[in-house]
N, C-alpha and C positions, 0 to 999 in steps of 0.2 A: 263748215263754211256758212251754212245758213245762219247759225247763231253769231258767228264772228262779224258778219255784215248786217245783221239785224233783219234778215229776210224772214217774213212770216208766211207760212203756208195757209192760204185762205180756203182752198178747195183742192182735193187731189182725187183723181179717178183714172180709170183706164182710157178715157176719151177726152178728159179735160182737166187741166191743172191751172190753178190761179195762185200767184205769189204776189206779195207786196213788200215794198221797202221804202224807208224814209231816206231821201237824198239830202245830204248835208254838205258843208263846205269841203270836208275831207274827200268826199266822193267826187265833187266837182274838180278838185285839184288832180285827182287820179285820172279823171276823164280828159283833162287838158293834155296830159302826157300821151294818152292813147285813146283817141276818140272812138266811141262805140263799144268800149270794153265792158261797161256796166250793162248796156242793152244786150250784148252778146252773152255775157255770163248769166243774166236772168233768163233769157230765152232758152239757152242750152240747159240750164238747170231745170226749168219747168218741163221741157220736153223729155229730159232724161228721167225725171220722176215718173211721169206718165208712162213712158215706154217701158220702164222697169216693172211697173205694175202689171204689164201684159206678159211678162216673162214667167217661165215655169222652171222648177228644179234648179239646176246649176247654170242656167243661162243668165246673161246680163245684156244690156243694150249699150253699144259703143257708138259714139258719134262718127258718122262717115263724112258729113258735110254740113256746113251752115252758110246760108245766104242771108245776109243782114242788110237791111236798108234803114239807115238813120234818117228819119224825116225831119226831126226837130232836135235842137240841142237840149241837153239836160239843164234843169234848174232845181233850186231847192223846193222840196215838196215830197209828197207820197206818190210813188209810181206803182203801177200794177201791171203784171204780165199775165196774159191769158193764153195758154197753149192748148190747141185743139188738135186731136188726132185726125189727120186727113186720110191716111191709108195705114192699115195695120195688117201687113202681110205676114207670112210664116217666117220670113227672115229679115225683111226690111220694113221699117216704120217711117212714115213721114208725118211731121207735126208742123203746124203753122202757129207762130207766136206773134201777138201784138202787144205793144206796151203803150200805156197812156197814163196820164196823171189822174189821180182820184177825182171823181166828179167832173171829168172832162171827156168829151167824145173825140177829141183830136188825138190821132195816133202819133206817138213819138217815134216808134220804130216798128218795122214789120220784118219777120224772118221766117225762113223755112229751114227746118232741121231734119236731116235724114239720119236714122240710126239703124245699126245692123245687130242682129242677134249673134252673140258669141258665147261659147261655153267657157266657164271659169273652172 
């Protein structure tokens, strides 16, 4: 999925993950049909990458819930999602993700992602 949508991993760690993506006309058309889908996908992806870095052995992180607040509409340009670990418990992790345009301090969306440890 990362390659298909042109998502670049800028930073990945157990407590912080940063991804970026160029938004083009095709993405805006997709967004018209389902508002918030790109913001949700980027936030969930960043949180999942970080959460899975905290897993051991045959465990993986599965998303329990996502609370997404779209604060501004998408436009053409490079967006960046920064996901930060808020709580890393033994079974449940909570991450907060903010999305903004490159070189902008204005937040485009804010979300909280809760993930649960499961065995595969």
